[in-house]
Each structure stands twice: as C-alpha cells, then as structure tokens.
C-alpha positions in Angstrom: -0.8 30.2 -28.0 -3.7 29.7 -25.5 -5.0 33.3 -25.3 -8.1 34.4 -26.8 -8.6 38.0 -28.1 -9.6 39.1 -24.6 -5.8 39.2 -24.0 -5.5 42.2 -26.2 -7.2 44.3 -23.5 -5.2 42.7 -20.7 -2.1 43.8 -22.4 -3.3 47.3 -23.5 -4.6 48.0 -20.0 -1.1 47.4 -18.7 0.8 49.1 -21.5 -1.4 52.0 -22.4 -4.0 52.3 -19.5 -4.9 55.8 -20.0 -4.9 55.9 -23.9 -8.5 56.3 -25.3 -9.8 53.0 -26.7 -13.3 53.8 -27.6 -15.1 57.1 -28.3 -18.9 56.6 -28.5 -20.7 60.1 -28.6 -19.8 61.8 -25.4 -18.3 58.8 -23.8 -14.6 58.0 -23.9 -13.3 54.7 -22.6 -9.6 54.2 -21.9 -8.0 50.8 -22.2 -8.0 50.3 -18.5 -11.8 51.2 -18.3 -12.6 49.2 -21.3 -10.8 46.1 -19.9 -12.6 46.5 -16.5 -16.0 46.8 -18.2 -15.3 43.7 -20.2 -14.4 41.8 -17.1 -17.6 42.8 -15.4 -19.7 41.9 -18.5 -18.0 38.4 -18.7 -18.8 37.9 -14.9 -22.4 39.0 -15.5 -22.8 36.5 -18.4 -21.5 33.7 -16.4 -23.9 34.6 -13.6 -26.7 34.1 -16.2 -25.3 30.6 -17.0 -23.4 31.4 -20.2 -20.6 28.9 -20.6 -18.1 28.0 -23.3 -19.8 27.3 -26.6 -23.1 29.0 -25.5 -24.5 31.6 -27.9 -25.3 35.2 -26.9 -27.3 37.3 -29.3 -27.0 41.1 -29.6 -29.5 43.5 -31.2 -27.8 46.8 -31.2 -26.6 49.8 -33.2 -22.9 50.7 -33.0 -22.1 51.4 -29.4 -19.4 50.8 -26.7 -21.5 48.0 -25.2 -21.4 46.1 -28.5 -17.6 45.9 -28.3 -17.7 45.1 -24.6 -20.0 42.1 -25.3 -17.7 40.8 -28.0 -14.7 40.9 -25.7 -16.6 39.4 -22.8 -17.8 36.5 -24.9 -14.3 36.0 -26.0 -13.4 36.0 -22.2 -15.8 33.2 -21.5 -15.3 31.2 -24.8 -18.9 32.0 -25.8 -20.1 33.0 -29.3 -21.8 36.2 -30.2 -24.7 36.3 -32.7 -25.0 39.9 -34.0 -28.6 40.4 -35.3 -29.4 42.8 -38.2 -31.7 45.5 -36.9 -32.7 46.4 -40.5 -34.6 43.1 -40.7 -38.1 42.4 -39.4 -38.8 40.4 -36.3 -40.0 37.5 -38.5 -36.8 37.5 -40.4 -34.7 37.6 -37.2 -36.6 34.9 -35.8 -35.0 32.5 -38.3 -31.5 33.4 -37.1 -32.4 33.1 -33.5 -34.1 29.8 -34.0 -31.0 28.6 -36.0 -28.3 29.7 -33.4 -30.4 29.2 -30.2 -28.9 31.9 -28.0 -29.4 31.8 -24.2 -29.3 35.6 -23.8 -30.3 38.5 -26.0 -28.9 42.0 -25.4 -31.0 44.9 -26.6 -30.2 48.5 -27.6 -32.8 50.9 -26.1 -33.4 52.3 -29.6 -34.4 48.8 -30.8 -36.9 47.8 -27.9 -40.0 47.7 -30.2 -38.2 45.3 -32.6 -37.0 43.2 -29.7 -40.6 43.0 -28.4 -41.7 41.8 -31.7 -39.0 39.2 -31.7 -40.0 38.1 -28.2 -43.4 37.0 -29.7 -41.9 34.7 -32.3 -41.9 31.0 -31.4 -38.3 30.7 -32.4 -37.2 32.9 -29.6 -38.0 30.2 -27.0 -34.3 29.3 -26.4 -33.6 32.8 -25.1 -33.7 32.6 -21.3 -32.7 36.2 -20.4 -33.2 39.6 -22.0 -30.7 42.3 -21.1 -31.2 45.9 -22.0 -28.3 48.4 -22.5 -28.6 51.6 -20.4 -30.1 54.5 -22.3 -32.6 57.5 -22.1 -35.6 55.2 -22.4 -37.2 53.4 -19.5 -35.9 49.8 -19.3 -38.7 47.5 -20.3 -40.0 45.0 -17.6 -38.8 42.0 -19.5 -35.1 43.0 -19.7 -32.6 43.0 -17.0 -30.3 46.1 -16.8 -26.8 45.7 -18.4 -25.5 48.0 -15.6 -26.1 45.5 -13.0 -23.3 43.3 -14.2 -20.8 45.8 -12.6 -21.5 44.2 -9.3 -20.0 40.8 -10.1 -16.5 39.7 -9.1 -14.0 39.1 -11.9 -13.6 35.5 -13.2 -10.5 33.9 -14.7 -10.6 34.1 -18.6 -11.2 31.0 -20.3 -11.6 31.7 -24.0 -9.1 30.2 -26.4 -8.2 31.1 -30.1 -10.1 28.1 -31.6 -13.3 29.0 -29.8 -16.1 30.2 -32.2 -16.5 34.0 -31.5 -19.1 35.0 -34.1 -21.9 33.5 -36.0 -22.5 36.1 -38.7 -25.6 35.4 -41.0 -24.9 36.0 -44.7 -27.4 38.3 -46.5 -29.2 35.4 -48.0 -29.6 36.6 -51.4 -30.5 33.1 -52.5 -32.7 31.1 -49.9 -32.3 31.2 -46.2 -29.2 32.9 -44.7 -26.3 30.8 -43.5 -24.4 31.5 -40.3 -20.7 31.8 -40.9 -18.7 30.7 -37.9 -15.6 32.8 -37.1 -13.2 31.8 -34.4 -11.3 34.2 -32.1 -8.2 33.4 -34.1 -9.8 34.7 -37.3 -10.1 38.2 -35.7 -6.4 38.1 -34.9 -5.4 37.2 -38.4 -7.9 39.6 -39.8 -6.4 42.4 -37.7 -3.0 41.7 -39.0 -4.1 41.4 -42.6 -6.0 44.8 -42.6 -3.6 46.4 -40.2 -0.7 45.8 -42.4 -2.5 46.6 -45.5 -3.6 50.1 -44.3 -0.6 50.8 -42.0 -2.5 50.9 -38.8 -0.5 51.9 -35.7 -1.1 52.9 -32.1 -1.2 56.6 -33.3 -4.2 56.2 -35.5 -7.8 57.4 -34.7 -10.2 55.3 -36.9 -13.9 56.1 -37.7 -16.1 53.1 -37.6 -19.3 53.6 -39.6 -20.1 50.1 -40.9 -22.8 48.3 -38.7 -21.3 45.8 -36.4 -23.9 43.1 -37.1 -21.8 42.9 -40.3 -18.2 41.4 -40.6 -17.1 44.8 -42.0 -18.3 46.6 -38.9 -16.4 44.4 -36.6 -13.2 43.7 -38.6 -13.0 47.0 -40.5 -11.6 48.6 -38.5 -13.1 48.3 -34.9 -11.2 45.2 -33.6 -7.9 45.8 -35.5 -7.8 49.3 -34.1 -8.0 47.9 -30.4 -5.3 45.4 -31.4 -2.8 47.9 -32.2 -3.7 50.0 -29.2 -5.2 52.9 -31.2 -8.5 54.7 -30.8 -11.7 53.7 -32.4 -14.5 56.3 -32.9 -17.9 54.6 -33.2 -20.6 56.2 -35.4 -23.8 54.7 -34.3 -25.6 55.0 -37.6 -24.2 56.4 -40.9 -25.1 60.0 -41.6 -22.8 61.9 -44.0 -22.9 65.2 -42.1 -22.2 63.4 -38.8 -19.3 61.5 -40.5 -17.6 64.7 -41.5 -18.2 66.1 -38.0 -16.6 63.2 -36.3 -13.7 63.2 -38.7 -12.9 66.8 -37.6 -13.8 66.6 -34.0 -11.6 63.6 -33.3 -8.7 64.0 -35.7 -9.6 60.8 -37.5 -6.8 59.2 -39.6 -8.3 56.2 -41.1 -11.7 55.1 -42.3 -13.2 52.0 -44.1 -16.4 52.2 -46.1 -18.5 50.6 -48.8 -19.0 52.2 -52.2 -22.6 53.5 -51.5 -21.2 55.2 -48.3 -18.5 57.0 -50.3 -21.0 57.8 -53.1 -23.2 59.6 -50.5 -20.3 61.4 -49.0 -19.2 62.7 -52.4 -22.5 64.1 -53.0 -22.5 66.0 -49.7 -21.4 69.7 -49.8 -19.8 69.4 -46.3 -17.7 66.5 -47.2 -16.6 68.0 -50.6 -15.5 71.2 -48.6 -13.7 69.5 -45.7 -10.0 69.2 -45.1 -9.5 65.5 -45.3 -5.7 65.3 -46.1 -4.8 63.3 -43.0 -7.4 60.6 -43.5 -6.6 57.3 -45.3 -9.7 56.0 -46.9 -10.3 52.4 -47.9 -13.2 50.6 -49.5 -14.7 47.2 -50.1 -18.0 45.2 -50.0 -18.7 45.6 -53.7 -16.9 46.7 -56.9 -16.2 50.4 -56.6 -17.0 52.6 -59.5 -13.9 54.3 -61.1 -15.6 57.6 -60.7 -15.4 57.4 -56.8 -11.8 56.4 -57.0 -11.0 59.2 -59.4 -12.8 61.8 -57.3 -10.5 60.9 -54.3 -7.5 61.0 -56.4 -8.4 64.4 -57.8 -8.5 65.8 -54.2 -5.1 64.2 -53.4 -6.7 61.8 -50.9 -5.6 58.2 -50.5 -8.2 55.7 -51.4 -7.4 51.9 -51.3 -9.9 49.4 -52.7 -10.1 45.9 -51.2 -12.1 42.8 -51.3 -13.4 40.4 -48.7 -16.3 38.3 -47.5 -18.0 37.4 -44.3 -16.3 34.0 -44.7 -12.7 35.6 -44.9 -13.3 37.6 -41.6 -13.3 39.8 -43.9 -10.0 40.9 -45.3 -8.8 39.1 -48.3 -7.3 41.5 -50.9 -6.3 45.2 -50.6 -4.4 47.3 -53.0 -1.1 48.7 -51.7 -1.1 52.4 -51.1 1.6 53.0 -53.7 -0.6 51.4 -56.5 -4.0 52.7 -55.3 -4.4 55.1 -58.4 -1.8 53.4 -60.8 -4.0 50.3 -60.6 -7.3 52.1 -60.1 -10.2 49.6 -60.1 -8.1 46.7 -58.8 -8.7 45.3 -55.4 -5.0 44.5 -55.2 -3.2 41.5 -54.0 -3.8 38.9 -51.3 -3.3 40.1 -47.8 -0.1 39.0 -45.9 -1.9 36.0 -44.3 -4.0 34.9 -47.1 -3.5 33.1 -50.5 -5.7 33.9 -53.5 -6.1 32.2 -56.8 -8.2 33.0 -59.9 -9.2 29.7 -61.6 -11.3 28.5 -64.4 -14.2 25.8 -64.2 -11.6 23.1 -64.0 -9.8 24.6 -61.1 -6.8 25.7 -63.1 -5.2 29.1 -62.7 -6.3 31.5 -65.5 -3.5 33.3 -67.5 -3.1 37.2 -67.3 -6.2 38.9 -68.8 -8.5 35.8 -68.3 -11.6 35.7 -66.0 -12.2 33.1 -63.3 -13.5 32.4 -59.9 -11.7 33.7 -56.8 -10.5 31.0 -54.5 -8.8 31.7 -51.2 -7.3 30.0 -48.2 -5.5 31.0 -45.0 -5.9 31.2 -41.2 -8.5 34.1 -41.6 -11.1 31.7 -43.1 -14.3 30.9 -41.4 -14.5 27.3 -40.0 -17.9 26.5 -41.7 -21.5 27.4 -41.9 -23.4 26.8 -38.5 -25.0 23.4 -38.5 -24.7 23.3 -42.3 -22.0 20.7 -43.1 -23.7 20.2 -46.6 -23.4 23.9 -47.4 -19.8 24.0 -46.0 -18.7 21.1 -48.1 -20.0 22.8 -51.2 -17.8 25.8 -51.0 -14.4 24.1 -50.2 -12.3 22.4 -52.8 -9.0 20.8 -51.3 -8.9 23.4 -48.6 -9.6 26.4 -50.8 -12.8 28.4 -50.3 -14.6 29.0 -53.6 -16.0 32.5 -53.2 -18.4 32.6 -56.1 -17.0 35.9 -57.3 -15.4 36.4 -60.7 -12.2 38.3 -61.3 -9.4 38.8 -63.8 -5.7 39.0 -63.0 -3.3 41.1 -64.8 0.4 40.6 -65.8 1.6 42.0 -62.4 -0.7 39.8 -60.4 -3.2 42.5 -59.4 -6.8 41.2 -59.2 -9.9 43.0 -60.6 -13.2 41.8 -59.1 -15.6 41.5 -62.1 -18.9 40.5 -60.4 -20.7 37.8 -58.7 -20.7 34.5 -60.7 -24.4 34.3 -60.4 -24.9 38.0 -61.5 -23.0 37.5 -64.9 -25.3 38.0 -67.9 -25.0 35.6 -70.7 -26.6 37.2 -73.9 -26.3 35.3 -77.1 -23.5 33.3 -75.7 -21.4 36.4 -74.7 -20.5 36.9 -71.1 -21.5 40.4 -69.7 -20.1 41.6 -66.4 -22.6 44.2 -64.9 -20.0 46.0 -62.9 -18.2 46.9 -66.2 -21.4 48.3 -67.6 -22.3 50.1 -64.3 -18.8 51.8 -64.4 -19.7 53.5 -67.6 -23.2 54.5 -66.5 -21.8 56.2 -63.4 -19.7 58.4 -65.8 -22.8 60.1 -66.9 -23.1 63.3 -64.9 -26.8 62.9 -64.3 -26.4 59.4 -62.7 -26.5 59.2 -58.9 -26.7 55.4 -58.7 -26.9 52.6 -61.2 -27.1 48.8 -61.4 -27.4 46.4 -64.3 -29.3 43.0 -64.4 -30.2 40.6 -67.0 -33.7 40.9 -68.5 -35.3 37.9 -70.3 -35.2 38.1 -74.1 -36.7 35.7 -76.5 -33.8 35.7 -79.0 -30.7 36.4 -77.0 -31.9 34.6 -73.8 -31.2 37.7 -71.7 -30.0 41.3 -72.3 -28.6 44.0 -70.1 -31.2 46.2 -68.3 -30.1 49.3 -66.3 -31.9 50.5 -63.2 -31.0 54.1 -62.5 -31.3 56.7 -59.8 -31.0 60.4 -61.1 -29.3 63.2 -59.3 -31.7 65.7 -57.9 -32.7 68.6 -60.1 -31.6 67.0 -63.4 -33.4 65.2 -66.1 -32.3 62.0 -68.1 -34.0 59.7 -70.5 -33.3 56.2 -71.3 -32.4 57.0 -74.8 -29.9 59.6 -73.6 -28.2 57.1 -71.4 -28.1 54.5 -74.0 -26.6 56.8 -76.5 -23.9 57.8 -73.9 -22.8 54.2 -73.7 -22.1 54.1 -77.4 -18.4 53.8 -78.2 -17.6 53.1 -74.5 -18.9 49.5 -74.6 -19.3 46.8 -77.0 -22.9 46.9 -78.5 -24.0 43.7 -76.9 -23.0 45.1 -73.5 -25.0 48.3 -73.8 -28.3 48.2 -71.8 -31.2 47.5 -74.0 -33.7 49.3 -71.6 -33.4 51.7 -68.7 -35.7 51.9 -65.7 -35.6 54.9 -63.3 -36.3 54.5 -59.6 -36.0 56.8 -56.5 -33.6 54.3 -54.7 -31.8 51.0 -55.3 -32.7 48.2 -52.8 -29.6 47.4 -50.8 -28.6 45.0 -48.0 -26.9 46.0 -44.7 -23.3 45.8 -46.4 -24.4 48.3 -49.1 -24.7 45.8 -51.8 -27.6 46.1 -54.3 -30.1 43.3 -54.0 -30.1 42.3 -57.7 -32.0 39.1 -56.9 -35.0 41.3 -55.8 -34.7 43.4 -58.9 -34.6 40.3 -61.1 -37.7 39.0 -59.4 -39.5 42.2 -60.0 -38.6 42.2 -63.7 -39.8 38.6 -64.0 -43.0 39.6 -62.3 
C-alpha cells in the first residue's frame, strides 16, 4: 500500500461527497468540502517550503482547521507537532526547540501564548507563523490561513511510513519525550478502536479530548473520518456544552477520560438528559467503579479501555457484552495488538498475578524523537514495556492496577493506589481522590490520601479513614488525609502524583 491517510478523504469525497464530515460550532464541512480544504492547505504549506519530513507545529484548540492541517501534512508527508496550549511559553519552547518546526499555525484564542513563544530563543527555527481565521484581528507577524485557498492543488506524496505526529508525553519525570507516530499507526488505531466500539458510517461522534493529545486525535476524531461518519468537535470541555452538543447533533458515541465523566455525573443537566442512544467509552487512567456503576444504573453502555501515546493510543478495550460483567477491567487486546502481563523476568504472570503490561503491534510508535537511548530502554525483543502494572484473570481480562512508579511499598507490602482510590470514591462526600506514598521512618512509606470534598458537605480525615475499615487491608488504609480544592492534572486528565509527592517531601 502506497497511500497515506490523505487517501481516506479522496475516497470519501467520491463515495459520500455530501455527507457531513466535521461539525465545528456553526460550521459544517461535507467530505467534499473537507477534502478540497485539505488539498488547498497542502498546497499552501508547500508554497512555504514545507516538504516531506519537515515539521509543522500547531497551537490550537479543537477546530476544523486542526483536522485540515493533519490531513494536509499527511498529503505532503510532513509531520505535525501539536503543542499543548495549557503549558507556558517557556515550557512549549523546549518542544519547539526539540522538534524544530518550520511553520507554526496559531488559533486566534491563543495569540498571546504564541507571542510569548515567539520571544523564546528556541523558536528560531520557525520561519513562518500562520493564523487561523477568527473574530480577532490577525496579528502582523502571522500570515492568514485563508490565503492558502488560492494555491493550485498538488499531487499527494505522503506514504504510510511517513511520520505524521510528534506527540510529547506529559513529562512526569524529567523533560517530555516526543513519541513519533507514522500515518500507518493512525490507520491501525482507527481499525482497533472502530471495531472495539462498533463505529460505522451512521455514527455521530462527540470529540471532547484536546487534539494536542493522542486521545483527541485517535479517540475518536480520525477513526470517525475513516469510516465516513460525522465528527462533532467540542472546542474545550464544558459539561453543559457537552450535553447540548449530544442533543443537538444526535451524538451516538463519545470517548472521555475519568475526570470528564466524573464532572458530567456531577452535572444536573447530564443526569437529567436522555442518553440512551450514546455509547460511552473511557480511558486515560484507571476508572473508579463508582463511575462505571453510575452509567450501568442508568442503562447506558460504558466501555473502559487502556492505551498510551505510544500505542496511537488504542491498546485494550472491554467488549460491550462484558462491560459490566467485568466492570473495572480494561478488557482484552485490540484486534491488531498483542498484550502480555509479565513479571520482572519477562515471564507471563499466572491468573491473579500482577505484572507489567507489554504490547506490540502495527499501532506502535516508531520511537522517541531524537532519543534512541530512551527508545531502546522501553523495548524488549520488539515488545513495548509500558511501565503500567496489571493483573489478568482466568478469562484473560486485564485490570490496570497502576503505574509501576506509583506503586507504594510499605513495610515490604505492595499497595496499588488505584485500589485504595476506588474505595475512597465510594464515600458519598468525596468528589475526587488520589493516593500517594508519604515517607515513614518505620515502614518506609505509607498511603496518604488527597481528597476534594463535594460542595455543601463536610468530611474529616478520621471519618474517611474509618470508612475504609473492613474494605481494605489495614496496611492499605491511608494513614493521613489532606483536603484540597482541586487535584493537579495534566492535559489527559491524569493526576500529577509526582507533583504531589514533591509537595509532601517539601
């Protein structure tokens, strides 16, 4: 096969030219219109000197132009570097200096952040800034994206093995690394997630995850376009807006992280909405059973999964038929993926045992950008070692336990924070909770809970600790509780436990 993912739009524009491809606010783009806009964007990039292998950075919230740039880069064989707009200019400067993009495309809402980035010395490789059209005046330093419409179409050159994305990991330890994903990984991911959640041309998906993240691109934006369905883009997550978009567009499938679903369940509008036609799926972090049970009790399908940036991202997803029978499990390997759970010697653990998740398949990233050392560290005989711990049951269902580095060892006993957190979430006063290891002179470390209480209720540390009695072994029960207004999270919704551990040590 010699076609890159740009070919999806070529065929869809021929097969279903008038079907809505993207809905972005008041804008609706058919497959014919999306294909034509992508062709124009590819020609515009080429006119700026972008060639196969060159990098193009994008600083934008979710919008149609983001998708156009992804496919335009695929058309050329260029590579997109999505920048996390939740970071500071100084933090983004490292990613820009590391990836060396020639062009940076900027959302009008993020002009001030882009201006700060322009002042960083690492931005010297950026030759051209391009501004998406919006209500705000175009800054003098940015060329208008709309000007690309005047260029004549060029012949597509992108191939499946061309790097399409450099996605920087959250950098929970040290500097973030850029995971390189080829065009082919997006095809395999689309098949993996599409078959797991039953995506078809008749679906309308709501895409709430930010597209600077693997989940925002692969769950479910590009897979939706692969099957010829309609992708609704939510620019930024807001629970009330999420419910409105579901109702307004007849959404049938949505993917989110646990923190999003937790927020939705606490929203009166969501609790009162008719959501029976929506298939919900979840990943990004272990999902508390209370969330899964809340969807089950309303008669709504809720499939838990597991994946990483490096797996493009789909790796595991629980079959719909087992979603509640095996509640808490991330399921089994996707159709085009292999997964093992192994001990420290690389041997498969028996049912009930806990080990590290290893995976391989055509969906895997090709390595960390300019980091062969880091790439070599995470591969063993072709298997990607995820650093995540899991147990496997007698039927082969996999339960993600926690990050290997987040495991607490107290007096020689292993404590998996996700297990403790699941109990904490069962207390009716708890809105959010996380557990970390706190230094202890006798036991080495002991569990410490950091908790956000629901508005209008009170809770003491003693009451919460007493609640855990009989539900957890005594060594697993938090020895202290700290209350806070909000838990620090990264863009994927994962709690920044490293930051919390550093605060405890300080």
